[in-house]
C-alpha positions in Angstrom: 186.1 -13.0 154.6 186.2 -13.0 151.2 189.3 -13.7 148.9 191.1 -13.2 152.0 193.9 -15.3 150.6 194.8 -12.6 148.1 194.8 -9.6 150.5 198.0 -7.4 150.1 198.9 -9.4 146.9 198.7 -6.4 144.5 201.5 -4.2 144.7 201.3 -0.7 143.7 204.0 1.7 143.7 203.0 5.1 143.7 205.8 7.7 142.7 204.4 11.3 143.5 206.2 14.2 145.9 202.8 15.7 146.5 201.5 15.5 149.9 197.9 16.2 148.7 198.4 13.3 146.0 199.3 10.7 149.0 196.0 11.6 150.4 194.1 11.4 147.2 195.6 8.0 146.6 195.1 6.8 149.7 191.3 7.7 149.6 191.2 6.0 146.3 192.8 2.4 147.2 193.0 2.2 150.8 189.4 0.6 150.8 190.8 -2.4 148.8 192.9 -4.6 151.1 194.0 -6.5 147.9 196.3 -3.7 147.4 199.5 -2.8 149.3 200.8 0.5 148.3 204.3 1.6 147.9 205.0 5.4 148.5 208.2 7.0 146.9 208.8 10.6 146.0 211.3 10.3 143.1 212.4 8.4 140.3 215.4 7.2 141.7 213.6 5.8 144.9 211.3 4.4 142.5 214.0 2.8 140.7 215.2 1.1 144.2 211.7 0.1 145.0 210.9 -1.7 141.9 214.2 -3.4 141.8 213.8 -4.7 145.3 210.1 -5.4 144.7 210.5 -7.4 141.2 206.7 -8.6 141.0 205.5 -5.1 141.4 202.4 -5.0 139.5 201.7 -1.3 138.9 203.5 1.8 139.0 201.2 5.3 139.3 204.0 7.9 138.5 203.6 12.0 138.5 205.6 13.0 135.5 208.6 15.5 136.9 209.7 13.7 139.5 213.4 12.9 138.0 216.5 14.7 138.2 219.4 15.1 135.8 221.1 11.7 136.3 217.8 9.8 136.6 215.0 10.7 135.0 211.1 9.1 134.3 212.6 7.8 131.1 215.3 6.1 132.7 212.8 4.3 135.0 210.6 3.4 132.1 213.3 1.7 130.2 214.2 -0.1 132.9 211.0 -1.2 134.3 208.1 -1.1 131.9 208.5 -4.4 130.1 207.5 -6.3 133.8 205.7 -3.4 135.6 202.7 -1.8 134.3 203.2 2.2 134.1 200.3 4.7 134.5 201.5 8.2 134.5 199.1 10.7 136.5 200.3 14.2 136.2 198.6 17.7 135.5 201.5 19.3 133.9 201.9 16.8 130.7 200.9 17.7 127.3 198.8 16.0 124.9 202.0 15.5 122.8 204.0 14.5 125.5 201.5 11.9 126.5 201.8 10.3 123.2 205.6 10.2 122.9 205.9 9.0 126.3 203.7 5.9 125.0 206.8 4.9 123.3 208.6 3.8 126.5 205.9 1.4 127.5 203.6 3.6 129.4 199.8 1.9 129.6 197.9 5.2 130.0 197.8 8.6 131.0 195.7 10.1 133.8 194.9 13.8 134.0 195.2 15.1 137.4 192.9 17.6 139.0 189.9 17.5 136.7 186.2 17.2 138.2 185.5 13.7 136.8 184.8 10.7 139.0 188.0 8.0 140.0 186.0 5.5 138.5 188.1 5.5 135.7 190.8 5.5 137.3 190.2 2.2 139.2 189.3 0.7 136.2 192.3 1.4 134.7 194.6 0.3 137.7 192.5 -3.0 137.4 193.2 -3.7 133.8 197.0 -2.9 134.2 196.7 -5.5 137.2 195.2 -8.1 135.3 197.6 -7.2 132.4 200.6 -7.8 134.7 199.6 -11.2 135.5 199.3 -12.5 132.1 201.1 -10.2 129.7 203.1 -7.1 131.0 203.8 -6.1 127.6 200.1 -5.8 126.2 199.7 -2.9 124.6 196.1 -1.1 125.5 195.9 0.7 122.2 197.3 -1.5 119.6 197.6 -5.2 120.6 199.9 -5.6 117.9 200.7 -9.6 117.9 199.3 -12.8 118.5 199.8 -12.5 122.7 198.4 -9.2 122.0 195.4 -10.4 120.8 194.6 -13.4 123.2 195.3 -10.9 125.9 192.7 -8.3 124.4 189.9 -11.1 123.9 190.5 -12.3 127.8 189.9 -8.8 129.0 187.0 -8.2 126.3 185.1 -11.4 126.7 185.9 -12.8 130.0 185.6 -16.4 128.6 184.7 -18.9 131.4 186.9 -21.9 129.8 189.9 -22.2 127.8 187.7 -23.6 125.0 185.7 -20.6 124.9 188.7 -18.3 125.3 190.4 -19.9 122.2 186.9 -19.8 120.2 186.5 -16.4 121.0 190.0 -15.5 119.7 189.2 -17.3 116.4 192.6 -19.8 117.1 192.5 -23.7 118.3 193.2 -24.6 121.9 196.7 -26.0 121.1 197.5 -22.9 119.5 196.4 -21.1 122.6 198.5 -23.4 125.0 201.9 -22.9 122.9 201.1 -18.9 122.8 200.6 -18.9 126.2 203.6 -21.1 127.4 206.2 -19.5 125.1 205.2 -16.0 125.5 203.1 -15.6 129.0 205.0 -18.3 130.5 201.9 -19.8 131.9 199.0 -22.2 131.0 195.9 -20.8 129.7 194.1 -22.8 132.2 196.1 -21.0 134.9 195.9 -17.6 133.4 192.4 -17.9 132.9 191.7 -19.1 136.7 194.1 -16.2 137.6 192.4 -13.5 135.4 188.8 -14.6 137.0 189.9 -14.9 140.6 191.5 -11.6 140.5 188.9 -9.9 138.5 186.0 -10.9 140.9 188.0 -9.9 143.7 189.0 -6.4 142.6 185.3 -5.9 141.9 183.8 -7.1 145.0 186.2 -5.0 147.1 185.7 -1.9 144.6 182.2 -1.6 143.7 180.6 -3.2 147.0 183.3 -2.7 150.0 184.0 0.7 148.1 180.3 1.9 148.8 181.0 1.5 152.4 183.8 4.0 152.3 183.4 6.7 149.9 186.5 7.7 148.6 187.4 11.5 149.2 189.4 11.9 146.2 187.2 12.7 143.3 189.8 14.9 141.4 191.4 12.7 138.8 190.3 12.1 135.1 191.3 9.2 133.5 192.7 9.9 129.6 193.3 6.3 128.1 195.2 5.5 125.3 192.0 2.9 124.2 189.9 6.0 122.9 192.0 8.7 121.1 189.4 11.3 121.4 189.1 10.9 125.3 192.6 12.8 125.6 190.8 16.2 123.9 187.8 15.6 126.1 189.7 15.2 129.4 191.5 18.6 128.4 188.2 20.4 127.9 186.5 18.7 130.8 189.3 19.9 133.0 189.2 23.5 131.7 185.5 23.4 132.5 186.1 22.1 136.0 
């Protein structure tokens, strides 16, 4: 069985009260054996889970799971620097989606649309790979050198460190220094990890996933990388 050594090594915390949402997420992610799902129903329990699981890669969180003492913003403030957060909600306005981005959210996902879950799967994959190398990476604005080399890694998928440095427009020695100082690993290790996990996620998403068709076709990803997709996602949700 391919990539067996990576089974259950990607932790995804899902913070959502809805029973229907749990059924939908199971349909999306259960076919991928790399993912280990952690289920919680409110912000306080999510905080406990993320504190206990310090290497949790992604947290998919509904907006509205907090209480007067511990809300979503408290959760983001505490954990967004080490866990990639995706907000998945049907209640959030466009204005709120851009405000919450300042708290480190990677993207906002619109629930209950007629679009395929393929965008959500792609987004989760990127969030996982981001967390493995540079958890603070900004999906919209790679505003610093670590952000630029991370974007280059995602966009060009280099096969060697020299190709990675060349694509980023920097020297190999500078790439090694940035990786060591900011990302706490060598570029060789980072590249190997990125390529292995990327290939494994693709394998179980596109090949194995066909054998178990997802029943959760009701989520539309609205990603910060494309500003106009927010408006399109809203209009498509209405038409659906």
